[in-house]
N, CA, C and O atoms as a MOPAC input file, in Angstrom:
PM7 MOZYME 1SCF
protein

 N     -5.37100 1   -13.30300 1     2.93300 1
 C     -6.20400 1   -14.33800 1     2.46200 1
 C     -5.33700 1   -15.29100 1     1.62600 1
 O     -4.56300 1   -14.82100 1     0.79300 1
 N     -5.44400 1   -16.63400 1     1.82300 1
 C     -4.63300 1   -17.45100 1     1.30200 1
 C     -5.32600 1   -18.52300 1     0.38300 1
 O     -4.69900 1   -19.30500 1    -0.33200 1
 N     -6.81200 1   -18.46100 1     0.49600 1
 C     -7.45000 1   -19.23900 1    -0.55100 1
 C     -7.88700 1   -18.28200 1    -1.65300 1
 O     -8.31100 1   -17.15500 1    -1.39600 1
 N     -7.76700 1   -18.78000 1    -2.93000 1
 C     -7.85800 1   -17.82800 1    -3.99100 1
 C     -8.53400 1   -18.44900 1    -5.13200 1
 O     -8.04100 1   -19.32200 1    -5.84600 1
 N     -9.83900 1   -17.87200 1    -5.26500 1
 C    -10.66400 1   -18.40500 1    -6.28200 1
 C    -10.63000 1   -17.41700 1    -7.54800 1
 O    -11.30000 1   -17.68400 1    -8.54700 1
 N     -9.85900 1   -16.31200 1    -7.47600 1
 C     -9.76000 1   -15.47300 1    -8.68700 1
 C     -8.74000 1   -15.79100 1    -9.50700 1
 O     -7.63000 1   -16.23300 1    -9.21400 1
 N     -9.30300 1   -15.47400 1   -10.78900 1
 C     -8.17700 1   -15.52300 1   -11.87800 1
 C     -7.35400 1   -14.42500 1   -12.28600 1
 O     -7.86000 1   -13.45900 1   -12.85600 1
 N     -6.10900 1   -14.49100 1   -12.04000 1
 C     -5.14600 1   -13.39200 1   -11.86600 1
 C     -4.66300 1   -13.24500 1   -13.45700 1
 O     -4.69300 1   -14.17500 1   -14.26200 1
 N     -4.32300 1   -12.22300 1   -13.67500 1
 C     -3.47900 1   -11.86600 1   -14.92000 1
 C     -2.23900 1   -10.83700 1   -14.48400 1
 O     -2.28400 1   -10.06700 1   -13.52400 1
 N     -1.29900 1   -10.97200 1   -15.26200 1
 C     -0.26000 1   -10.06500 1   -14.99000 1
 C      0.01400 1    -9.33700 1   -16.43900 1
 O     -0.29500 1    -9.80900 1   -17.53300 1
 N      0.64000 1    -8.12800 1   -16.20400 1
 C      0.64600 1    -7.18200 1   -17.05600 1
 C      1.50700 1    -7.61100 1   -18.30200 1
 O      2.56900 1    -8.21500 1   -18.15400 1
 N      1.00100 1    -7.27200 1   -19.54100 1
 C      1.68900 1    -7.66900 1   -20.57900 1
 C      3.00900 1    -6.85700 1   -20.78100 1
 O      3.81700 1    -7.24300 1   -21.62400 1
 N      3.24900 1    -5.73900 1   -20.02800 1
 C      4.46800 1    -4.89200 1   -19.83200 1
 C      5.37100 1    -5.50600 1   -18.96200 1
 O      6.49600 1    -5.00600 1   -18.95600 1
 N      5.14600 1    -6.58900 1   -18.12500 1
 C      6.05900 1    -7.39800 1   -17.36200 1
 C      7.33700 1    -7.91400 1   -17.92700 1
 O      8.39200 1    -7.77200 1   -17.30900 1
 N      7.27000 1    -8.54300 1   -19.15000 1
 C      8.07100 1    -9.25100 1   -19.73700 1
 C      8.80900 1   -10.30300 1   -18.86700 1
 O     10.02200 1   -10.51000 1   -18.85100 1
 N      7.87300 1   -10.91000 1   -18.16900 1
 C      8.45300 1   -12.12500 1   -17.21500 1
 C      9.82500 1   -11.48300 1   -16.25400 1
 O     10.81100 1   -12.16000 1   -15.96200 1
 N      9.64200 1   -10.22000 1   -15.90900 1
 C     10.90200 1    -9.69800 1   -15.01100 1
 C     10.85600 1   -10.06100 1   -13.89600 1
 O     11.89300 1    -9.87700 1   -13.25800 1
 N      9.67200 1   -10.72600 1   -13.15600 1
 C      9.48100 1   -11.15300 1   -11.88200 1
 C      8.98000 1    -9.85200 1   -10.96800 1
 O      8.29100 1   -10.19400 1   -10.00700 1
 N      9.15600 1    -8.74000 1   -11.07100 1
 C      8.83000 1    -7.56200 1   -10.28900 1
 C      7.55600 1    -7.07800 1   -10.81200 1
 O      7.54500 1    -5.99500 1   -11.39800 1
 N      6.36700 1    -7.82400 1   -10.65500 1
 C      5.05200 1    -7.62500 1   -11.23400 1
 C      3.96600 1    -7.70900 1   -10.29800 1
 O      3.97600 1    -8.36700 1    -9.25800 1
 N      2.81200 1    -6.83500 1   -10.83900 1
 C      1.63600 1    -7.05500 1    -9.87000 1
 C      0.58200 1    -7.69600 1   -11.02700 1
 O      0.56200 1    -7.62800 1   -12.25500 1
 N     -0.21200 1    -8.29700 1   -10.11200 1
 C     -1.05100 1    -9.22000 1   -10.86100 1
 C     -2.77800 1    -8.57800 1   -10.39600 1
 O     -3.00300 1    -8.01500 1    -9.32400 1
 N     -3.74600 1    -8.81200 1   -11.39000 1
 C     -4.90300 1    -8.17500 1   -10.95100 1
 C     -5.90900 1    -9.24100 1   -11.21200 1
 O     -5.48800 1   -10.30500 1   -11.66600 1
 N     -7.26600 1    -9.08900 1   -10.97200 1
 C     -8.26800 1    -9.96400 1   -11.13300 1
 C     -9.44000 1    -9.14300 1   -11.88200 1
 O    -10.21000 1    -8.34900 1   -11.34000 1
 N     -9.41100 1    -9.47200 1   -13.12100 1
 C    -10.24100 1    -8.63600 1   -13.90400 1
 C    -11.66600 1    -9.04400 1   -13.84700 1
 O    -12.50100 1    -8.14100 1   -13.80100 1
 N    -12.05800 1   -10.27900 1   -13.84400 1
 C    -13.44600 1   -10.62200 1   -13.55400 1
 C    -14.01100 1   -10.39100 1   -12.16900 1
 O    -15.21500 1   -10.58300 1   -11.99900 1
 N    -13.29500 1   -10.01900 1   -11.22900 1
 C    -13.83300 1    -9.62900 1   -10.01200 1
 C    -14.12600 1    -8.10700 1    -9.90800 1
 O    -15.05900 1    -7.60200 1    -9.28300 1
 N    -13.13000 1    -7.43300 1   -10.65600 1
 C    -13.20700 1    -5.89700 1   -10.83300 1
 C    -14.42900 1    -5.86400 1   -11.71400 1
 O    -15.21800 1    -5.06800 1   -11.20400 1
 N    -14.94600 1    -6.40600 1   -12.86100 1
 C    -16.11300 1    -6.30300 1   -13.37900 1
 C    -17.29200 1    -6.61100 1   -12.77400 1
 O    -18.35500 1    -6.06800 1   -13.07500 1
 N    -17.13100 1    -7.71800 1   -11.67500 1
 C    -18.42500 1    -8.12100 1   -11.12200 1
 C    -18.65900 1    -6.95400 1    -9.74500 1
 O    -19.65400 1    -6.26800 1    -9.51200 1
 N    -17.59300 1    -7.02100 1    -9.11600 1
 C    -17.72500 1    -6.36800 1    -7.92100 1
 C    -17.42100 1    -4.81900 1    -7.88600 1
 O    -17.77700 1    -4.07000 1    -6.97600 1
 N    -16.73000 1    -4.45900 1    -8.98000 1
 C    -16.62600 1    -2.72400 1    -8.98700 1
 C    -15.27400 1    -2.32900 1    -8.01500 1
 O    -15.11500 1    -1.18500 1    -7.59100 1
 N    -14.35400 1    -3.41000 1    -7.73500 1
 C    -13.29600 1    -3.19200 1    -7.15400 1
 C    -11.96700 1    -3.92700 1    -7.72700 1
 O    -11.99500 1    -4.98600 1    -8.35400 1
 N    -11.03000 1    -3.33600 1    -7.47100 1
 C    -10.00000 1    -3.94500 1    -8.18700 1
 C     -8.98200 1    -4.62200 1    -7.29600 1
 O     -8.41600 1    -3.86800 1    -6.50500 1
 N     -8.64600 1    -5.87400 1    -7.27200 1
 C     -7.78000 1    -6.79100 1    -6.46900 1
 C     -6.62300 1    -6.83200 1    -7.35000 1
 O     -6.59300 1    -7.04600 1    -8.56200 1
 N     -5.43500 1    -6.53100 1    -6.33200 1
 C     -4.05200 1    -6.25300 1    -6.92900 1
 C     -3.14400 1    -7.23700 1    -5.96800 1
 O     -3.45700 1    -7.32500 1    -4.78000 1
 N     -2.13300 1    -7.90000 1    -6.42900 1
 C     -1.36000 1    -8.82300 1    -5.59300 1
 C      0.03800 1    -8.69700 1    -6.17100 1
 O      0.17200 1    -8.25800 1    -7.31400 1
 N      1.08300 1    -9.05800 1    -5.44700 1
 C      2.67700 1    -9.35700 1    -5.80200 1
 C      2.48800 1   -10.66600 1    -6.49800 1
 O      1.97700 1   -11.66900 1    -6.00100 1
 N      2.96400 1   -10.53500 1    -7.71400 1
 C      3.34600 1   -11.74800 1    -8.54700 1
 C      4.22300 1   -12.85100 1    -7.94700 1
 O      4.11500 1   -14.03500 1    -8.26600 1
 N      5.15000 1   -12.35000 1    -7.00200 1
 C      6.16200 1   -13.13000 1    -6.39600 1
 C      5.71100 1   -13.88500 1    -5.41100 1
 O      6.29100 1   -14.91700 1    -5.07500 1
 N      4.33900 1   -13.33400 1    -4.69400 1
 C      3.93900 1   -13.80000 1    -3.51300 1
 C      2.36800 1   -14.00300 1    -3.55300 1
 O      1.65700 1   -13.28800 1    -2.84600 1
 N      1.76200 1   -15.08500 1    -4.46900 1
 C      0.37800 1   -15.17200 1    -4.96400 1
 C     -0.46700 1   -15.56600 1    -3.49000 1
 O     -1.66900 1   -15.32000 1    -3.38900 1
 N      0.18200 1   -16.09300 1    -2.57100 1
 C     -0.46200 1   -16.49200 1    -1.50600 1
 C     -0.67900 1   -15.44600 1    -0.37300 1
 O     -1.37200 1   -15.57300 1     0.63700 1
 N      0.14600 1   -14.27800 1    -0.81000 1
 C      0.16900 1   -13.15800 1     0.30900 1
 C     -0.80600 1   -12.27900 1     0.11900 1
 O     -1.78000 1   -12.58900 1    -0.56600 1
 N     -0.67800 1   -10.93100 1     0.75300 1
 C     -1.74400 1   -10.05700 1     0.79000 1
 C     -2.16500 1    -9.52900 1    -0.49800 1
 O     -1.42400 1    -9.52100 1    -1.48100 1
 N     -3.41900 1    -9.06400 1    -0.49200 1
 C     -3.69900 1    -8.27800 1    -1.81900 1
 C     -4.19800 1    -6.77500 1    -1.42700 1
 O     -4.32400 1    -6.48700 1    -0.23700 1
 N     -4.46900 1    -5.86400 1    -2.40500 1
 C     -4.79500 1    -4.70800 1    -1.99600 1
 C     -6.31300 1    -4.60200 1    -2.74300 1
 O     -6.55600 1    -5.31900 1    -3.71300 1
 N     -7.10500 1    -3.84800 1    -2.32100 1
 C     -8.46300 1    -3.54000 1    -2.88600 1
 C     -8.62100 1    -2.17300 1    -3.28700 1
 O     -8.80100 1    -1.32800 1    -2.41000 1
 N     -8.58200 1    -1.87600 1    -4.36900 1
 C     -8.42400 1    -0.64800 1    -5.04100 1
 C     -9.92600 1    -0.09900 1    -5.68100 1
 O    -10.77800 1    -0.76700 1    -6.26700 1
 N     -9.92900 1     1.24900 1    -5.37800 1
 C    -11.23000 1     1.59800 1    -6.46600 1
 C    -10.68300 1     1.56000 1    -7.89000 1
 O     -9.47400 1     1.58600 1    -8.12200 1
 N    -11.67800 1     1.49600 1    -8.89200 1
 C    -11.17800 1     1.67700 1   -10.45500 1
 C    -10.48400 1     3.02400 1   -10.38400 1
 O     -9.46700 1     3.13100 1   -11.06900 1
 N    -10.85800 1     4.03800 1    -9.68800 1
 C    -10.10200 1     5.22700 1   -10.02600 1
 C     -8.47400 1     4.98700 1    -9.46600 1
 O     -7.47700 1     5.11200 1   -10.17800 1
 N     -8.47900 1     4.70500 1    -8.37200 1
 C     -7.04200 1     4.47500 1    -7.94300 1
 C     -6.14700 1     3.39100 1    -8.77000 1
 O     -4.94100 1     3.57300 1    -8.93700 1
 N     -6.82200 1     2.27000 1    -9.26400 1
 C     -6.11200 1     1.23300 1   -10.15300 1
 C     -5.68000 1     1.99900 1   -11.33400 1
 O     -4.50500 1     1.91500 1   -11.69000 1
 N     -6.55700 1     2.77500 1   -12.00600 1
 C     -6.22300 1     3.57400 1   -13.08900 1
 C     -5.09900 1     4.61000 1   -12.84100 1
 O     -4.34300 1     4.93200 1   -13.75600 1
 N     -4.99500 1     5.13800 1   -11.57600 1
 C     -3.97100 1     6.08200 1   -11.31700 1
 C     -2.45900 1     5.32600 1   -11.00100 1
 O     -1.32300 1     5.73200 1   -11.24700 1
 N     -2.86300 1     4.23000 1   -10.44300 1
 C     -1.61500 1     3.15600 1   -10.34900 1
 C     -0.85500 1     2.69700 1   -11.83800 1
 O      0.36000 1     2.58500 1   -12.00100 1
 N     -1.82800 1     2.48700 1   -12.77100 1
 C     -1.38100 1     2.03200 1   -14.23800 1
 C     -0.78500 1     3.16300 1   -14.78700 1
 O      0.24400 1     3.04300 1   -15.45100 1
 N     -1.31000 1     4.25700 1   -14.59100 1
 C     -0.71900 1     5.57400 1   -15.13400 1
 C      0.60000 1     5.88300 1   -14.51000 1
 O      1.51400 1     6.34000 1   -15.19700 1
 N      0.72800 1     5.66000 1   -13.28800 1
 C      2.10900 1     6.06000 1   -12.55800 1
 C      3.07700 1     5.05900 1   -13.15800 1
 O      4.15200 1     5.49100 1   -13.57600 1
 N      2.80100 1     3.74700 1   -13.24400 1
 C      3.63500 1     2.81800 1   -13.61300 1
 C      4.24900 1     2.96700 1   -15.18600 1
 O      5.36000 1     2.64400 1   -15.60500 1
 N      3.20900 1     3.52200 1   -15.83300 1
 C      3.40400 1     3.74900 1   -17.38900 1
 C      4.54800 1     4.98100 1   -17.50200 1
 O      5.49400 1     4.93800 1   -18.28800 1
 N      4.30400 1     5.98900 1   -16.65100 1
 C      5.27600 1     7.09500 1   -16.72900 1
 C      6.52000 1     6.93100 1   -16.04800 1
 O      7.40800 1     7.75200 1   -16.27700 1
 N      6.74300 1     5.88600 1   -15.15200 1
 C      7.88300 1     5.81500 1   -14.52500 1
 C      8.52600 1     4.48000 1   -14.80000 1
 O      9.48200 1     4.14200 1   -14.10200 1
 N      8.12400 1     3.76800 1   -15.66800 1
 C      8.73500 1     2.44100 1   -16.20200 1
 C      9.58300 1     2.58600 1   -17.13000 1
 O     10.13000 1     1.60000 1   -17.62600 1

């Protein structure tokens, strides 16, 4: 998907290091699914995760970062 109407945010833990993911919180609230993409490739593919899977990804990143 190359057209993008979502507002994306990057984690505050990223410290502008460049190796980050972004997510679309408004979409998550309205659709009940979490869109995730690579911040270095905003026009590239994105993943659609369940809220539970996204929470697991965040927990994994916190414990391995």
